[in-house]
KOLSE-325775 format. One record per residue (C-alpha): residue number from 1; residue in three letters; chain; x negated, y negated, z negated. Coordinates in nm, 2 decimals, always signed. Each point is the difference from the previous one (the first is absolute). Layout:
# KOLSE-325775
resi|resn|chain|xx|yy|zz
NUM|ALA|A|X|Y|Z
...
***
This chain:
# KOLSE-325775
resi|resn|chain|xx|yy|zz
1|UNK|A|-15.50|-9.81|-11.41
2|UNK|A|-0.10|+0.17|-0.33
3|UNK|A|+0.36|-0.03|-0.11
4|UNK|A|+0.11|+0.18|+0.31
5|UNK|A|-0.25|+0.29|-0.07
6|UNK|A|+0.13|+0.02|-0.36
7|UNK|A|+0.36|+0.03|+0.12
8|UNK|A|-0.09|+0.27|+0.26
9|UNK|A|-0.19|+0.19|-0.27
10|UNK|A|+0.30|+0.00|-0.23
11|UNK|A|+0.23|+0.12|+0.28
12|UNK|A|-0.24|+0.28|+0.09
13|UNK|A|-0.02|+0.10|-0.37
14|UNK|A|+0.37|+0.00|-0.04
15|UNK|A|+0.04|+0.21|+0.31
16|UNK|A|-0.25|+0.25|-0.14
17|UNK|A|+0.16|+0.05|-0.34
18|UNK|A|+0.27|+0.24|+0.12
19|UNK|A|-0.27|+0.21|+0.18
20|UNK|A|-0.22|+0.01|-0.31
21|UNK|A|+0.29|+0.10|-0.22
22|UNK|A|+0.13|+0.27|+0.23
23|UNK|A|-0.08|+0.36|-0.09
24|UNK|A|-0.19|+0.23|+0.23
25|UNK|A|+0.02|+0.38|+0.02
26|UNK|A|-0.32|+0.06|-0.19
27|UNK|A|+0.14|-0.21|-0.28
28|UNK|A|+0.31|+0.21|-0.02
29|UNK|A|-0.12|+0.35|+0.06
30|UNK|A|-0.24|+0.03|-0.29
31|UNK|A|-0.37|-0.05|-0.06
32|UNK|A|-0.11|+0.27|+0.25
33|UNK|A|-0.19|-0.17|+0.28
34|UNK|A|-0.30|+0.14|+0.17
35|UNK|A|-0.26|-0.27|-0.01
36|UNK|A|-0.14|+0.05|+0.35
37|UNK|A|+0.27|+0.18|+0.19
38|UNK|A|-0.05|-0.22|+0.32
39|UNK|A|-0.36|+0.11|+0.03
40|UNK|A|+0.03|+0.37|-0.09
41|UNK|A|+0.31|+0.13|+0.18
42|UNK|A|+0.21|-0.08|+0.29
43|UNK|A|+0.36|-0.14|+0.00
44|UNK|A|+0.25|+0.27|-0.09
45|UNK|A|+0.25|+0.05|+0.28
46|UNK|A|+0.33|-0.17|-0.07
47|UNK|A|-0.13|-0.16|-0.33
48|UNK|A|-0.04|-0.37|-0.08
49|UNK|A|-0.24|-0.21|-0.20
50|UNK|A|+0.09|-0.06|-0.36
51|UNK|A|-0.09|-0.37|+0.06
52|UNK|A|+0.35|-0.05|+0.14
53|UNK|A|+0.26|-0.19|-0.20
54|UNK|A|+0.26|+0.18|-0.22
55|UNK|A|+0.36|-0.11|+0.01
56|UNK|A|+0.06|-0.03|-0.37
57|UNK|A|+0.35|-0.14|+0.05
58|UNK|A|+0.13|+0.33|+0.14
59|UNK|A|-0.24|+0.22|-0.18
60|UNK|A|-0.06|-0.13|-0.36
61|UNK|A|-0.33|+0.09|-0.17
62|UNK|A|+0.00|+0.13|-0.35
63|UNK|A|-0.32|+0.06|-0.19
64|UNK|A|-0.06|+0.31|-0.21
65|UNK|A|+0.19|-0.02|-0.33
66|UNK|A|+0.26|-0.25|+0.13
67|UNK|A|+0.33|+0.06|-0.19
68|UNK|A|+0.19|-0.01|+0.33
69|UNK|A|-0.13|+0.35|+0.09
70|UNK|A|+0.23|+0.15|-0.26
71|UNK|A|+0.31|-0.12|+0.19
72|UNK|A|-0.13|+0.07|+0.35
73|UNK|A|+0.21|+0.32|+0.02
74|UNK|A|+0.34|+0.10|-0.14
75|UNK|A|-0.01|+0.28|-0.25
76|UNK|A|-0.38|+0.01|-0.06
77|UNK|A|-0.33|-0.04|+0.18
78|UNK|A|-0.11|+0.14|+0.34
79|UNK|A|-0.33|+0.17|+0.02
80|UNK|A|-0.20|+0.02|+0.32
81|UNK|A|-0.23|+0.31|+0.06
82|UNK|A|-0.28|-0.05|+0.25
83|UNK|A|-0.19|+0.30|+0.14
84|UNK|A|-0.24|+0.05|+0.29
85|UNK|A|-0.17|+0.28|+0.18
86|UNK|A|-0.34|-0.13|-0.08
87|UNK|A|-0.29|+0.07|+0.02
88|UNK|A|-0.01|-0.09|+0.37
89|UNK|A|-0.29|+0.07|+0.24
90|UNK|A|-0.10|-0.32|+0.16
91|UNK|A|+0.17|-0.03|+0.34
92|UNK|A|+0.31|+0.20|-0.11
93|UNK|A|+0.33|-0.14|-0.13
94|UNK|A|+0.09|-0.03|-0.36
95|UNK|A|+0.37|+0.00|-0.09
96|UNK|A|+0.17|-0.17|-0.30
97|UNK|A|+0.35|+0.08|-0.13
98|UNK|A|+0.20|-0.20|-0.25
99|UNK|A|+0.29|+0.16|-0.18
100|UNK|A|+0.24|-0.19|-0.22
101|UNK|A|+0.12|+0.17|-0.32
102|UNK|A|+0.33|-0.14|-0.12
103|UNK|A|+0.14|+0.00|-0.35
104|UNK|A|+0.18|+0.31|-0.12
105|UNK|A|+0.32|+0.09|+0.18
106|UNK|A|-0.08|-0.23|+0.29
107|UNK|A|-0.07|+0.10|+0.36
108|UNK|A|+0.01|-0.14|+0.36
109|UNK|A|+0.29|+0.12|+0.22
110|UNK|A|+0.01|+0.05|+0.37
111|UNK|A|+0.09|-0.37|+0.06
112|UNK|A|-0.29|-0.13|-0.20
113|UNK|A|+0.21|-0.10|-0.29
114|UNK|A|-0.10|+0.08|-0.36
115|UNK|A|+0.27|+0.21|-0.17
116|UNK|A|+0.05|+0.19|-0.32
117|UNK|A|-0.03|+0.38|+0.01
118|UNK|A|+0.32|+0.18|-0.07
119|UNK|A|+0.05|+0.14|-0.35
120|UNK|A|-0.34|-0.14|-0.11
121|UNK|A|+0.01|-0.18|-0.34
122|UNK|A|-0.27|-0.26|-0.08
123|UNK|A|-0.05|-0.21|-0.31
124|UNK|A|+0.31|-0.21|+0.08
125|UNK|A|+0.22|+0.30|+0.08
126|UNK|A|+0.19|+0.07|+0.32
127|UNK|A|+0.04|-0.32|+0.21
128|UNK|A|+0.35|-0.07|+0.14
129|UNK|A|-0.16|-0.17|+0.30
130|UNK|A|-0.16|+0.25|+0.24
131|UNK|A|-0.25|-0.26|+0.14
132|UNK|A|-0.31|-0.15|-0.16
133|UNK|A|-0.05|-0.21|+0.31
134|UNK|A|+0.25|+0.00|+0.28
135|UNK|A|-0.20|-0.17|+0.27
136|UNK|A|+0.22|+0.12|+0.28
137|UNK|A|+0.30|-0.18|-0.14
138|UNK|A|-0.21|-0.31|-0.06
139|UNK|A|-0.14|-0.01|+0.35
140|UNK|A|+0.35|+0.03|+0.15
141|UNK|A|+0.13|-0.29|-0.21
142|UNK|A|-0.30|-0.24|+0.07
143|UNK|A|-0.17|-0.15|+0.30
144|UNK|A|-0.28|+0.26|-0.03
145|UNK|A|-0.13|+0.05|+0.35
146|UNK|A|+0.24|-0.24|+0.16
147|UNK|A|-0.05|-0.35|+0.13
148|UNK|A|-0.25|-0.22|-0.18
149|UNK|A|-0.02|+0.24|-0.29
150|UNK|A|-0.21|+0.23|+0.21
151|UNK|A|-0.28|-0.25|+0.03
152|UNK|A|+0.01|-0.12|-0.36
153|UNK|A|+0.02|+0.32|-0.19
154|UNK|A|-0.10|+0.30|+0.22
155|UNK|A|-0.37|-0.08|-0.02
156|UNK|A|-0.31|+0.14|-0.18
157|UNK|A|-0.20|-0.20|-0.25
158|UNK|A|-0.22|-0.15|+0.28
159|UNK|A|+0.31|-0.11|+0.19
160|UNK|A|-0.01|+0.27|+0.27
161|UNK|A|+0.35|+0.13|+0.09
162|UNK|A|+0.12|+0.35|-0.09
163|UNK|A|-0.01|+0.25|+0.28
164|UNK|A|+0.36|+0.07|+0.11
165|UNK|A|-0.03|+0.37|+0.06
166|UNK|A|+0.30|+0.23|-0.04
167|UNK|A|+0.13|+0.01|-0.35
168|UNK|A|-0.23|-0.28|-0.13
169|UNK|A|+0.28|-0.15|-0.21
170|UNK|A|+0.00|+0.31|-0.22
171|UNK|A|-0.37|-0.06|-0.09
172|UNK|A|+0.02|-0.21|-0.31
173|UNK|A|-0.36|+0.00|-0.13
174|UNK|A|-0.29|-0.20|+0.12
175|UNK|A|-0.35|+0.16|-0.05
176|UNK|A|-0.31|-0.21|+0.02
177|UNK|A|-0.33|+0.20|+0.03
178|UNK|A|-0.33|-0.17|-0.07
179|UNK|A|-0.36|+0.12|+0.04
180|UNK|A|-0.33|-0.12|+0.13
181|UNK|A|+0.12|-0.36|+0.01
182|UNK|A|+0.29|+0.08|+0.23
183|UNK|A|+0.37|+0.08|-0.05
184|UNK|A|+0.28|+0.19|+0.18
185|UNK|A|+0.37|-0.06|-0.05
186|UNK|A|+0.27|+0.26|+0.05
187|UNK|A|+0.37|+0.05|-0.05
188|UNK|A|+0.10|+0.33|-0.17
189|UNK|A|+0.23|+0.19|-0.21
190|UNK|A|-0.10|+0.18|-0.32
191|UNK|A|-0.32|+0.12|+0.17
192|UNK|A|-0.25|-0.16|+0.24
193|UNK|A|-0.30|+0.13|+0.18
194|UNK|A|-0.29|-0.17|+0.18
195|UNK|A|-0.33|+0.12|+0.16
196|UNK|A|-0.32|-0.17|+0.09
197|UNK|A|-0.29|+0.10|+0.21
198|UNK|A|-0.33|+0.00|-0.19
199|UNK|A|-0.24|-0.05|+0.30
200|UNK|A|-0.26|-0.26|-0.09
201|UNK|A|+0.14|-0.05|-0.35
202|UNK|A|-0.22|-0.03|-0.31
203|UNK|A|-0.10|+0.33|-0.15
204|UNK|A|+0.08|+0.07|-0.36
205|UNK|A|+0.30|-0.05|-0.23
206|UNK|A|+0.25|-0.27|+0.10
207|UNK|A|+0.33|-0.12|-0.16
208|UNK|A|+0.34|+0.00|+0.15
209|UNK|A|+0.27|-0.22|-0.17
210|UNK|A|+0.37|+0.00|+0.07
211|UNK|A|+0.27|-0.24|-0.11
212|UNK|A|+0.36|+0.09|+0.04
213|UNK|A|+0.30|-0.24|+0.03
214|UNK|A|+0.37|+0.07|+0.01
215|UNK|A|+0.27|-0.19|+0.17
216|UNK|A|+0.18|-0.26|-0.22
217|UNK|A|+0.25|-0.22|+0.17
218|UNK|A|-0.18|-0.21|+0.25
219|UNK|A|-0.34|+0.05|-0.17
220|UNK|A|-0.20|+0.29|-0.15
221|UNK|A|-0.11|+0.10|-0.34
222|UNK|A|-0.32|+0.19|-0.09
223|UNK|A|+0.07|+0.34|-0.17
224|UNK|A|-0.33|+0.18|+0.00
225|UNK|A|-0.37|-0.02|+0.05
226|UNK|A|-0.25|+0.28|+0.03
227|UNK|A|-0.36|+0.06|+0.11
228|UNK|A|-0.22|+0.30|+0.07
229|UNK|A|-0.36|+0.08|+0.10
230|UNK|A|-0.08|+0.17|+0.32
231|UNK|A|-0.34|+0.11|+0.14
232|UNK|A|-0.16|-0.03|+0.34
233|UNK|A|-0.29|+0.24|+0.05
234|UNK|A|-0.24|+0.09|+0.27
235|UNK|A|-0.02|+0.36|-0.13
236|UNK|A|+0.26|+0.26|+0.10
237|UNK|A|+0.21|+0.08|-0.31
238|UNK|A|-0.05|+0.37|-0.06
239|UNK|A|+0.14|+0.25|-0.25
240|UNK|A|-0.06|+0.37|-0.01
241|UNK|A|+0.24|+0.26|-0.15
242|UNK|A|-0.14|+0.33|-0.10
243|UNK|A|+0.20|+0.32|-0.03
244|UNK|A|-0.10|+0.36|-0.09
245|UNK|A|+0.21|+0.31|-0.03
246|UNK|A|+0.01|+0.12|-0.37
247|UNK|A|-0.14|-0.32|-0.13
248|UNK|A|+0.19|-0.08|-0.32
249|UNK|A|-0.06|-0.38|+0.00
250|UNK|A|-0.12|-0.17|+0.32
251|UNK|A|-0.01|-0.34|-0.16
252|UNK|A|-0.29|+0.09|-0.23
253|UNK|A|-0.23|+0.06|+0.30
254|UNK|A|-0.09|+0.34|-0.13
255|UNK|A|+0.03|+0.28|+0.25
256|UNK|A|-0.07|+0.38|+0.04
257|UNK|A|-0.29|+0.17|+0.14
258|UNK|A|+0.04|+0.22|+0.31
259|UNK|A|+0.34|-0.15|+0.10
260|UNK|A|+0.03|-0.26|+0.28
261|UNK|A|+0.08|-0.36|-0.09
262|UNK|A|+0.22|-0.20|+0.24
263|UNK|A|-0.13|-0.35|+0.04
264|UNK|A|+0.26|-0.24|+0.17
265|UNK|A|-0.11|-0.35|+0.08
266|UNK|A|+0.27|-0.27|-0.02
267|UNK|A|-0.08|-0.33|+0.17
268|UNK|A|+0.21|-0.29|-0.11
269|UNK|A|+0.11|-0.15|+0.33
270|UNK|A|+0.37|-0.10|-0.04
271|UNK|A|-0.01|-0.23|+0.31
272|UNK|A|-0.15|+0.29|+0.21
273|UNK|A|-0.30|-0.22|+0.10
274|UNK|A|-0.22|+0.31|+0.04
275|UNK|A|+0.25|+0.21|+0.21
276|UNK|A|-0.20|-0.04|+0.32
277|UNK|A|-0.34|+0.03|-0.17
278|UNK|A|-0.23|+0.30|+0.01
279|UNK|A|-0.06|+0.10|-0.37
280|UNK|A|-0.28|+0.22|-0.12
281|UNK|A|-0.04|+0.15|-0.35
282|UNK|A|-0.35|+0.08|-0.13
283|UNK|A|-0.01|+0.23|-0.30
284|UNK|A|-0.27|+0.07|-0.25
285|UNK|A|+0.12|+0.24|-0.27
286|UNK|A|-0.31|-0.02|-0.21
287|UNK|A|-0.07|+0.38|-0.01
288|UNK|A|-0.29|+0.00|+0.26
289|UNK|A|+0.23|+0.12|+0.28
290|UNK|A|-0.09|-0.29|+0.22
291|UNK|A|+0.21|-0.27|+0.17
292|UNK|A|+0.33|+0.08|+0.16
293|UNK|A|+0.14|-0.23|+0.27
294|UNK|A|+0.36|+0.03|+0.11
295|UNK|A|+0.27|-0.19|+0.18
296|UNK|A|+0.27|+0.17|-0.21
297|UNK|A|+0.12|-0.16|-0.32
298|UNK|A|+0.02|+0.34|-0.18
299|UNK|A|-0.28|+0.23|-0.08
300|UNK|A|-0.05|+0.32|-0.21
301|UNK|A|-0.31|+0.06|-0.20
302|UNK|A|-0.09|+0.28|-0.24
303|UNK|A|-0.25|-0.03|-0.29
304|UNK|A|-0.18|+0.32|-0.08
305|UNK|A|-0.18|-0.12|-0.31
306|UNK|A|+0.11|-0.14|-0.33
307|UNK|A|-0.10|-0.35|-0.10
308|UNK|A|+0.06|-0.37|+0.07
309|UNK|A|-0.03|-0.14|+0.35
310|UNK|A|+0.01|-0.35|+0.15
311|UNK|A|+0.24|-0.03|+0.30
312|UNK|A|-0.06|-0.27|+0.25
313|UNK|A|+0.22|-0.09|+0.30
314|UNK|A|-0.06|-0.27|+0.27
315|UNK|A|+0.28|-0.09|+0.24
316|UNK|A|-0.09|-0.17|+0.32
317|UNK|A|+0.25|-0.17|+0.24
318|UNK|A|-0.05|-0.22|+0.31
319|UNK|A|+0.24|-0.29|-0.01
320|UNK|A|+0.05|-0.31|+0.22
321|UNK|A|-0.23|-0.29|-0.12
322|UNK|A|-0.17|-0.31|+0.11
323|UNK|A|-0.28|+0.04|+0.25
324|UNK|A|-0.35|-0.11|-0.10
325|UNK|A|-0.13|-0.32|+0.17
326|UNK|A|-0.18|+0.09|+0.32
327|UNK|A|-0.38|-0.01|+0.00
328|UNK|A|-0.17|-0.19|+0.28
329|UNK|A|-0.12|+0.22|+0.28
330|UNK|A|-0.38|-0.04|+0.06
331|UNK|A|-0.10|-0.16|+0.33
332|UNK|A|-0.06|+0.22|+0.30
333|UNK|A|-0.33|+0.01|+0.18
334|UNK|A|+0.15|-0.09|+0.34
335|UNK|A|+0.26|-0.27|-0.08
336|UNK|A|+0.04|-0.09|+0.37
337|UNK|A|+0.15|+0.34|+0.06
338|UNK|A|+0.26|-0.04|-0.28
339|UNK|A|+0.32|-0.17|+0.09
340|UNK|A|+0.07|-0.32|-0.18
341|UNK|A|+0.22|+0.04|-0.31
342|UNK|A|-0.06|+0.37|-0.03
343|UNK|A|-0.11|-0.02|-0.36
344|UNK|A|+0.30|-0.21|-0.09
345|UNK|A|+0.25|+0.24|+0.15
346|UNK|A|-0.17|+0.29|-0.19
347|UNK|A|+0.03|-0.18|-0.33
348|UNK|A|+0.36|-0.11|+0.04
349|UNK|A|+0.10|+0.35|+0.10
350|UNK|A|-0.15|+0.13|-0.33
351|UNK|A|+0.17|-0.27|-0.21
352|UNK|A|+0.34|+0.07|+0.15
353|UNK|A|-0.01|+0.38|-0.06
354|UNK|A|+0.20|+0.15|-0.28
355|UNK|A|-0.27|+0.13|-0.24
356|UNK|A|+0.01|+0.28|-0.24
357|UNK|A|-0.16|-0.01|-0.34
358|UNK|A|-0.04|+0.28|-0.26
359|UNK|A|+0.18|-0.01|-0.33
360|UNK|A|-0.09|+0.23|-0.28
361|UNK|A|+0.17|+0.14|-0.31
362|UNK|A|-0.15|+0.18|-0.29
363|UNK|A|+0.11|+0.25|-0.27
364|UNK|A|-0.20|+0.16|-0.28
365|UNK|A|+0.10|+0.25|-0.27
366|UNK|A|-0.17|+0.22|-0.25
367|UNK|A|+0.16|+0.35|-0.02
368|UNK|A|-0.06|+0.29|-0.23
369|UNK|A|+0.01|+0.37|+0.12
370|UNK|A|+0.08|+0.27|-0.25
371|UNK|A|+0.11|+0.37|-0.01
372|UNK|A|+0.37|+0.07|+0.03
373|UNK|A|+0.27|+0.26|+0.09
374|UNK|A|-0.02|+0.05|+0.38
375|UNK|A|+0.27|+0.25|+0.09
376|UNK|A|+0.29|+0.19|-0.16
377|UNK|A|+0.16|+0.31|+0.14
378|UNK|A|+0.30|+0.22|-0.11
379|UNK|A|-0.12|+0.36|+0.08
380|UNK|A|+0.28|+0.20|-0.16
381|UNK|A|+0.36|-0.03|-0.11
382|UNK|A|+0.16|+0.28|-0.20
383|UNK|A|+0.33|+0.05|-0.19
384|UNK|A|-0.01|+0.06|-0.37
385|UNK|A|+0.24|+0.27|-0.13
386|UNK|A|+0.17|-0.11|-0.32
387|UNK|A|+0.09|+0.26|-0.27
388|UNK|A|+0.35|-0.15|-0.04
389|UNK|A|+0.15|-0.07|+0.34
390|UNK|A|+0.13|-0.36|+0.03
391|UNK|A|+0.22|-0.04|+0.31
392|UNK|A|-0.08|-0.37|+0.06
393|UNK|A|-0.37|-0.02|-0.09
394|UNK|A|-0.31|+0.12|+0.17
395|UNK|A|-0.37|-0.01|-0.10
396|UNK|A|-0.27|-0.02|+0.27
397|UNK|A|-0.38|+0.02|-0.04
398|UNK|A|-0.22|-0.21|+0.24
399|UNK|A|-0.36|+0.10|+0.03
400|UNK|A|-0.19|-0.32|+0.08
401|UNK|A|-0.36|-0.05|+0.09
402|UNK|A|-0.21|-0.31|+0.06
403|UNK|A|-0.34|-0.12|+0.13
404|UNK|A|-0.22|-0.25|-0.17
405|UNK|A|+0.01|-0.10|-0.36
406|UNK|A|+0.22|+0.18|-0.26
407|UNK|A|+0.33|-0.19|-0.06
408|UNK|A|+0.10|-0.11|-0.34
409|UNK|A|+0.38|-0.01|+0.07
410|UNK|A|+0.25|+0.17|+0.23
411|UNK|A|+0.34|-0.15|+0.07
412|UNK|A|+0.29|+0.14|+0.20
413|UNK|A|+0.30|-0.18|+0.14
414|UNK|A|+0.29|+0.21|+0.10
415|UNK|A|+0.24|-0.18|+0.24
416|UNK|A|+0.26|+0.05|+0.27
417|UNK|A|-0.10|+0.15|+0.34
418|UNK|A|-0.08|-0.35|+0.14
419|UNK|A|-0.25|-0.06|-0.29
420|UNK|A|+0.18|-0.33|-0.07
421|UNK|A|+0.23|+0.07|-0.31
422|UNK|A|-0.20|+0.11|-0.30
423|UNK|A|+0.17|+0.26|-0.22
424|UNK|A|-0.28|+0.09|-0.24
425|UNK|A|-0.35|-0.12|-0.09
426|UNK|A|-0.24|+0.20|-0.22
427|UNK|A|-0.36|-0.08|-0.08
428|UNK|A|-0.24|+0.23|-0.19
429|UNK|A|-0.36|-0.03|-0.10
430|UNK|A|-0.25|+0.24|+0.17
431|UNK|A|-0.25|+0.21|-0.19
432|UNK|A|-0.18|+0.23|+0.24
433|UNK|A|-0.35|+0.12|+0.06
434|UNK|A|-0.24|-0.11|+0.27
435|UNK|A|+0.23|+0.16|+0.26
436|UNK|A|+0.31|-0.21|+0.10
437|UNK|A|+0.27|+0.28|+0.00
438|UNK|A|+0.33|-0.09|-0.17
439|UNK|A|+0.32|+0.19|-0.05
440|UNK|A|+0.28|-0.25|-0.03
441|UNK|A|+0.34|+0.13|-0.12
442|UNK|A|+0.31|-0.21|+0.07
443|UNK|A|+0.37|+0.06|-0.05
444|UNK|A|+0.27|-0.05|+0.26
445|UNK|A|+0.36|-0.05|-0.09
446|UNK|A|+0.23|+0.14|+0.27
447|UNK|A|-0.05|+0.14|+0.34
448|UNK|A|-0.10|-0.21|+0.31
449|UNK|A|-0.30|-0.16|+0.16
450|UNK|A|-0.24|-0.22|-0.20
451|UNK|A|-0.29|-0.22|+0.08
452|UNK|A|-0.28|+0.06|-0.25
453|UNK|A|-0.28|-0.26|-0.02
454|UNK|A|-0.33|+0.09|-0.18
455|UNK|A|-0.24|-0.27|-0.12
456|UNK|A|-0.34|+0.07|-0.16
457|UNK|A|-0.17|-0.29|-0.17
458|UNK|A|-0.32|-0.10|-0.17
459|UNK|A|-0.15|-0.34|-0.09
460|UNK|A|-0.09|-0.10|+0.36
461|UNK|A|+0.20|+0.22|+0.23
462|UNK|A|+0.35|+0.12|+0.07
463|UNK|A|+0.08|+0.28|+0.25
464|UNK|A|+0.34|+0.11|+0.10
465|UNK|A|+0.19|+0.25|+0.21
466|UNK|A|+0.36|+0.10|+0.06
467|UNK|A|+0.19|+0.31|+0.09
468|UNK|A|+0.36|+0.10|+0.06
469|UNK|A|+0.14|+0.30|-0.19
470|UNK|A|+0.33|+0.18|+0.03
471|UNK|A|+0.16|+0.14|-0.31
472|UNK|A|+0.26|+0.27|+0.10
473|UNK|A|+0.33|+0.04|-0.17
474|UNK|A|+0.06|+0.28|-0.24
475|UNK|A|+0.20|+0.27|+0.17
476|UNK|A|+0.12|+0.33|-0.15
477|UNK|A|-0.29|+0.20|+0.17
478|UNK|A|-0.26|-0.22|-0.17
479|UNK|A|-0.16|+0.14|-0.32
480|UNK|A|+0.05|-0.33|-0.17
481|UNK|A|+0.37|-0.01|+0.10
482|UNK|A|+0.12|+0.35|-0.09
483|UNK|A|+0.30|+0.01|-0.23
484|UNK|A|+0.25|+0.28|-0.01
485|UNK|A|-0.06|+0.09|+0.36
486|UNK|A|-0.35|+0.10|-0.08
487|UNK|A|+0.12|+0.29|-0.22
488|UNK|A|+0.21|+0.14|+0.29
489|UNK|A|-0.30|-0.02|+0.24
490|UNK|A|-0.23|+0.17|-0.25
491|UNK|A|+0.26|+0.28|-0.06
492|UNK|A|+0.04|+0.05|+0.37
493|UNK|A|-0.38|+0.02|+0.04
494|UNK|A|-0.01|+0.25|-0.28
495|UNK|A|+0.25|+0.23|+0.16
496|UNK|A|-0.18|-0.03|+0.33
497|UNK|A|-0.32|+0.09|-0.17
498|UNK|A|+0.15|+0.31|-0.16
499|UNK|A|+0.15|+0.12|+0.32
500|UNK|A|-0.32|-0.04|+0.19
501|UNK|A|-0.19|+0.19|-0.27
502|UNK|A|+0.24|+0.29|+0.01
503|UNK|A|-0.03|+0.03|+0.38
504|UNK|A|-0.38|-0.01|-0.03
505|UNK|A|+0.01|+0.28|-0.26
506|UNK|A|+0.22|+0.22|+0.22
507|UNK|A|-0.23|-0.05|+0.29
508|UNK|A|-0.30|+0.08|-0.21
509|UNK|A|+0.16|+0.32|-0.14
510|UNK|A|+0.10|+0.12|+0.35
511|UNK|A|-0.35|-0.02|+0.13
512|UNK|A|-0.21|+0.09|-0.31
513|UNK|A|-0.03|+0.37|+0.09
514|UNK|A|-0.12|-0.04|+0.35
515|UNK|A|-0.26|-0.26|+0.09
516|UNK|A|-0.15|+0.05|+0.34
517|UNK|A|-0.33|-0.17|+0.04
518|UNK|A|+0.10|-0.15|+0.33
519|UNK|A|+0.30|-0.18|-0.16
520|UNK|A|-0.19|-0.13|-0.31
521|UNK|A|-0.09|-0.32|+0.16
522|UNK|A|+0.35|-0.07|+0.11
523|UNK|A|+0.14|+0.08|-0.34
524|UNK|A|-0.24|-0.24|-0.17
525|UNK|A|+0.10|-0.26|+0.25
526|UNK|A|+0.36|+0.05|-0.08
527|UNK|A|-0.07|-0.03|-0.37
528|UNK|A|-0.20|-0.31|+0.06
529|UNK|A|+0.28|-0.14|+0.21
530|UNK|A|+0.25|+0.08|-0.28
531|UNK|A|-0.23|-0.16|-0.26
532|UNK|A|-0.03|-0.31|+0.22
533|UNK|A|+0.38|-0.01|+0.04
534|UNK|A|+0.05|+0.01|-0.38
535|UNK|A|-0.27|-0.26|-0.06
536|UNK|A|+0.15|-0.23|+0.26
537|UNK|A|+0.34|+0.05|-0.15
538|UNK|A|-0.12|-0.09|-0.35
539|UNK|A|-0.19|-0.30|+0.14
540|UNK|A|+0.31|-0.14|+0.15
541|UNK|A|+0.24|+0.05|-0.29
542|UNK|A|-0.24|+0.00|-0.29
543|UNK|A|-0.28|-0.25|+0.06
544|UNK|A|-0.28|+0.05|-0.25
545|UNK|A|-0.18|-0.26|-0.20
546|UNK|A|-0.32|+0.08|-0.18
547|UNK|A|+0.02|-0.34|-0.19
548|UNK|A|+0.25|+0.10|-0.28
549|UNK|A|+0.04|-0.34|-0.16
550|UNK|A|-0.19|-0.28|+0.18
551|UNK|A|+0.16|-0.28|-0.20
552|UNK|A|-0.11|+0.14|-0.33
553|UNK|A|-0.36|+0.06|+0.10
554|UNK|A|-0.26|-0.26|-0.09
555|UNK|A|-0.16|-0.07|+0.34
556|UNK|A|-0.28|-0.25|+0.00
557|UNK|A|-0.03|-0.24|+0.30
558|UNK|A|+0.38|-0.03|+0.06
559|UNK|A|+0.10|-0.37|-0.02
***
């Protein structure tokens, strides 16, 4: 009898040896394994336990540093890049994306084959063969997907068959995702994506690992491994962008007094988990203005004092969550009047309701408020007459004023009428008194319409304004465009002046001996009318200019 027990024991031991030697998923997919995943989170939908056996015959396992990795891909090594949209608010979905980066000059074509890019030269030069891996040709010449081959080769590492969706034969990579003691298998091309729901998962940082295999005959070869950390949190991920007009550098959290700052709250919610939630924003700007509560993610606030202030924001959102356990209802004084089972129905109704719980997000910042340039205005534009006319050039004076601090620099950008194509950029230091009043002189080359942009700067602020200006062409009637024709016009005006003077003298001589009192007023009006006519004529043909030589005068304040 003892001999029989010994024989049975040997048989059982022999039968167990293959099981003990077989690899499991957690042996293959790295050292990451959450020690208490069964107790701390629920089963991921569509995922399997990493206690399952791994088919090492179809999917060989290579340790890190194995020399076979160098020959796993023709022409170099493939890199896998793993990204996620973490952090994820508990209850939302977190998505992982794996992208394969092939060696230089290699890419995936529309059929899923790996080909060489045209006219791309790598270390080995141009390849005469357009294909790195022609899997389409290989699958047509083999029993891939036909007969018994389908059950033998078209399976994942745990033995489950490939899903035969449309175009599945063009997907030549097998991706195995592993996290929280569970794995997910997926066919893909050069990129794969997977999402998991984080409800009831463990809070804090977690690790996602991915192993990628490529098709190789009737088996598969590992080509890349990658891992990344993702975070599950019970706080709403919040970021606040701050913008202020005329602020020179918004990233230094230094802003200007007496100008509104635009605060825009960005909630990281890529899976749109909070789309149906009522969200409230509670602001404390740290300047003793009180608490502001709003349901709008943007808010303007103006600081009226210089100094340093602590900004605090609390975001509140009601989201679906687990209902608390029902508390027992105290006994009623007249139990005979209460129907049997009333308390039980009340508690079950509570437990079956969809409950809402509040989630919160927080943001803090320290901002500094300083003086700065608040406004800039162009109050006058005038043409500068040059002593030597230049048909293609014009000088213009811009009288610019500003509010706030005195700028240290003024810059102008002259561009086309759309303000898109820059033609000239000039910057000049500013040296003015306590009053911000500048005369900026700029040259324009040729007639047409120009966009002129003015920028005033100091250490903390930058104010700008723009205007459109039209520079007319130089015609013969223009003082700057007179050539030989100007002499003819002047001669004609001289003759006209002499003629009018003679007529006036004759009229005066005719009436000098007799001056009736009643006609005196009329005579003076006639003389005034004649004088006005002459003055008007001279104004049209001979425009005066009291500034004899403006370009040679030393005028302070012109930049």
